[in-house]
C-alpha positions as CSV (number, residue, x, y, z in Angstrom):
1,M,7.9,-0.1,-21.0
2,R,6.2,3.0,-20.9
3,L,5.0,4.3,-17.5
4,A,2.7,7.0,-16.2
5,M,-0.8,8.4,-17.3
6,R,-1.8,7.0,-20.7
7,G,-4.3,8.8,-23.1
8,G,-6.3,11.5,-22.2
9,G,-8.3,12.6,-19.1
10,F,-7.5,14.0,-15.8
11,A,-4.2,13.3,-14.0
12,Y,-2.2,14.9,-11.4
13,D,1.2,16.4,-12.0
14,C,3.1,13.6,-10.4
15,E,1.8,11.1,-12.5
16,G,3.6,11.9,-15.7
17,P,5.4,12.7,-17.8
18,R,5.3,9.2,-19.6
19,H,8.9,7.6,-19.4
20,R,10.7,4.5,-20.4
21,V,11.3,1.9,-17.4
22,W,13.3,-1.1,-17.5
23,L,11.9,-4.3,-15.6
24,D,13.2,-7.6,-15.2
25,P,11.2,-10.6,-15.0
26,F,8.8,-10.5,-11.6
27,E,6.3,-12.2,-9.9
28,I,3.3,-10.0,-7.9
29,A,0.7,-11.7,-5.9
30,D,-2.7,-11.7,-7.0
31,R,-4.2,-10.5,-3.7
32,P,-2.8,-8.3,-0.7
33,V,-1.5,-9.8,2.8
34,T,-4.1,-11.1,4.9
35,N,-4.6,-10.9,8.8
36,R,-4.2,-14.4,9.0
37,E,-0.6,-14.3,7.6
38,W,0.0,-11.2,9.4
39,I,-0.8,-13.0,12.7
40,A,1.3,-15.9,11.8
41,F,4.2,-12.9,11.6
42,M,3.5,-11.7,14.9
43,E,3.2,-15.1,16.3
44,D,6.8,-16.1,14.9
45,G,8.4,-13.0,16.8
46,G,8.2,-10.8,13.4
47,Y,8.1,-7.6,15.7
48,S,11.0,-8.4,17.9
49,D,13.5,-10.1,15.2
50,A,15.8,-7.1,14.5
51,R,17.1,-9.1,11.4
52,L,13.9,-8.5,9.5
53,W,13.6,-4.9,9.8
54,L,15.4,-2.1,8.4
55,M,17.9,-0.1,11.1
56,E,15.5,3.2,11.3
57,G,12.1,0.9,11.1
58,H,13.4,-1.1,14.1
59,A,14.3,1.9,16.1
60,V,10.7,3.4,15.5
61,A,9.2,-0.1,16.1
62,Q,10.8,-0.1,19.6
63,R,10.3,3.2,20.6
64,E,6.7,2.9,19.6
65,A,6.4,-0.2,21.1
66,W,4.9,-1.7,17.9
67,A,3.6,-5.4,18.5
68,H,0.5,-5.5,16.1
69,P,-1.1,-3.4,13.5
70,L,-2.6,0.2,14.9
71,Y,-6.3,0.1,16.3
72,W,-5.8,-3.9,17.3
73,W,-5.9,-5.1,20.5
74,Q,-6.5,-8.7,22.0
75,Q,-9.7,-9.6,24.1
76,D,-10.3,-13.0,25.5
77,G,-7.9,-14.6,23.1
78,T,-9.4,-12.9,20.0
79,W,-8.0,-10.1,18.0
80,W,-10.3,-6.9,17.6
81,T,-9.8,-3.8,15.9
82,F,-11.6,-0.4,15.6
83,S,-12.8,0.2,12.3
84,L,-15.1,2.9,10.5
85,R,-17.7,0.3,11.8
86,G,-16.8,0.5,15.6
87,P,-15.3,-2.2,17.3
88,Q,-14.9,-5.4,15.2
89,P,-13.0,-8.8,15.6
90,V,-10.3,-8.9,13.0
91,A,-11.3,-10.6,9.9
92,L,-8.8,-13.5,9.4
93,D,-9.1,-13.5,5.7
94,A,-9.4,-9.7,5.0
95,P,-6.5,-7.6,3.8
96,V,-4.2,-6.4,6.7
97,V,-4.5,-2.7,7.3
98,H,-3.0,0.2,9.3
99,V,0.7,-1.2,9.0
100,S,3.6,1.2,8.1
101,Y,6.0,0.8,5.3
102,Y,8.7,-0.5,7.9
103,E,6.3,-3.2,9.2
104,A,5.3,-4.3,5.4
105,E,9.1,-4.1,4.6
106,A,10.0,-6.5,7.6
107,F,7.0,-8.9,6.5
108,A,8.1,-9.0,3.2
109,R,11.4,-10.2,4.2
110,W,9.8,-12.6,6.8
111,A,7.6,-14.2,4.2
112,G,10.5,-14.5,1.7
113,G,9.4,-12.0,-0.7
114,R,9.7,-8.4,-1.1
115,L,7.7,-5.2,-2.0
116,P,7.0,-4.5,-5.4
117,T,8.2,-1.3,-7.3
118,E,5.4,1.0,-8.2
119,A,6.4,0.4,-11.8
120,E,5.7,-3.3,-11.5
121,H,2.4,-2.7,-9.6
122,E,1.5,-0.5,-12.7
123,V,2.5,-2.7,-15.4
124,A,1.2,-5.7,-13.8
125,F,-2.5,-4.2,-13.3
126,R,-2.7,-1.2,-15.7
127,D,-5.3,-3.3,-18.0
128,V,-7.0,-4.7,-15.2
129,P,-10.5,-2.9,-15.0
130,I,-11.1,-0.6,-11.8
131,N,-13.7,-2.8,-9.8
132,G,-13.6,-3.8,-6.4
133,N,-13.8,-2.7,-2.7
134,L,-13.8,1.0,-3.1
135,M,-16.1,3.7,-2.2
136,G,-18.8,4.2,-4.6
137,D,-18.4,0.6,-6.3
138,A,-22.0,-0.6,-6.4
139,D,-21.0,-4.0,-4.7
140,A,-19.3,-2.3,-1.7
141,I,-21.2,0.8,-0.9
142,G,-20.8,1.3,2.9
143,A,-18.3,-1.4,3.6
144,L,-15.7,1.1,4.5
145,R,-13.5,-1.7,5.5
146,P,-11.2,-4.3,3.7
147,L,-13.0,-7.2,2.6
148,P,-12.0,-10.9,2.2
149,G,-12.1,-12.2,-1.4
150,N,-10.8,-9.1,-3.4
151,G,-7.8,-9.1,-5.6
152,I,-6.5,-6.2,-7.3
153,W,-8.2,-2.8,-6.6
154,G,-9.4,-1.2,-3.4
155,D,-9.4,-2.5,-0.1
156,V,-6.3,-1.1,1.1
157,W,-3.5,1.2,-0.2
158,E,-0.6,-1.0,-0.9
159,W,3.1,0.1,0.1
160,T,5.6,0.0,-2.5
161,A,9.5,-0.1,-2.6
162,S,9.6,3.1,-4.4
163,D,10.3,6.7,-3.2
164,F,8.0,9.4,-4.0
165,A,10.2,11.1,-6.6
166,P,9.6,13.2,-9.5
167,Y,9.5,11.1,-13.0
168,P,12.2,11.9,-15.6
169,G,11.3,15.2,-17.0
170,F,9.0,16.4,-14.4
171,R,8.7,20.2,-13.6
172,P,6.5,21.8,-10.9
173,P,3.6,23.9,-12.7
174,E,3.6,27.5,-12.3
175,G,1.5,29.0,-9.6
176,A,0.1,27.6,-6.4
177,L,-0.4,24.0,-8.0
178,G,3.6,23.9,-8.1
179,E,3.5,24.3,-4.2
180,Y,1.7,20.6,-4.0
181,N,3.5,17.6,-5.4
182,G,6.9,19.1,-6.1
183,K,7.1,19.9,-2.4
184,F,6.4,16.8,-1.1
185,M,8.9,14.7,-3.1
186,V,11.0,13.8,-0.2
187,N,11.4,11.0,2.3
188,Q,7.9,9.5,1.3
189,R,7.1,6.2,-0.1
190,V,4.5,5.5,-2.8
191,L,1.4,3.2,-2.3
192,R,-0.7,2.1,-5.0
193,G,-4.3,0.3,-5.6
194,G,-6.7,2.3,-3.8
195,S,-8.5,1.3,-0.7
196,C,-11.9,0.9,0.6
197,A,-12.3,4.5,1.5
198,T,-11.1,5.8,-2.2
199,P,-13.7,6.8,-4.5
200,K,-13.6,4.7,-7.7
201,Q,-13.7,7.9,-9.9
202,Q,-10.6,8.9,-8.3
203,L,-8.6,5.9,-9.1
204,R,-6.4,5.2,-12.1
205,P,-3.7,2.8,-12.6
206,S,-1.0,5.4,-12.7
207,Y,-2.6,7.0,-9.4
208,R,0.3,7.6,-6.9
209,T,-0.2,8.4,-3.2
210,F,2.4,8.7,-0.8
211,F,3.2,8.8,3.0
212,Y,5.9,9.0,5.4
213,P,7.3,5.4,5.9
214,H,6.5,5.5,9.7
215,Q,2.6,6.3,9.1
216,R,0.1,3.9,10.0
217,W,-3.3,5.9,10.2
218,Q,-4.5,5.6,6.4
219,M,-5.9,2.3,5.0
220,M,-2.3,1.1,4.3
221,G,-1.5,-2.7,3.4
222,L,0.9,-4.5,1.2
223,R,1.0,-6.9,-1.7
224,L,4.2,-9.3,-2.1
225,A,6.2,-9.5,-5.1
226,R,9.7,-11.5,-6.0
227,D,11.9,-11.6,-8.8
228,A,11.0,-14.5,-11.3
229,S,13.4,-17.5,-11.3
């Protein structure tokens, strides 16, 4: 399977060069994980069960006293969140947002799945038209928050199991541009899919964004995958 930017048009240097990837059969969810599912994880003791967590992730969660996604609090028995539209009750069937890679990985274990690799995500969805809850999409203008009922593109950036590493044959460009992606390709994880704050014109199936595994402030969520039986 060939991966990375296809055809002409603009792409960042880290989206290439095109290269071959071996993929075993896999299944990937048709939607991101929802707030309702995340609350079930919380209520089942997911944040305190060290068996679900990577050692480093559990240490960070304990040190930072994580017990729910960033910007959440409970008020009169209802979960609330602070969004770009101000304080709002958590929409149970909208995608969960503001969770770290460590939390996403722990949830995936709890749910009996795993995070997809970025190659799996790209191959699964590269022929799906880029429409959804994205900034600039005619059906979602002004939303600026994850919405229920969307599937592939938009809502939340989705953590993958892949390191942000150079593709085979990558060479940093000469000049100032070479100071960008080439210098950041260490200790970060790739996210795919775009979010409600991502301009539609910016997105491509090959687009890679990247953050450190402890970070939560961005529009970060997850989609589950599993090996095909």
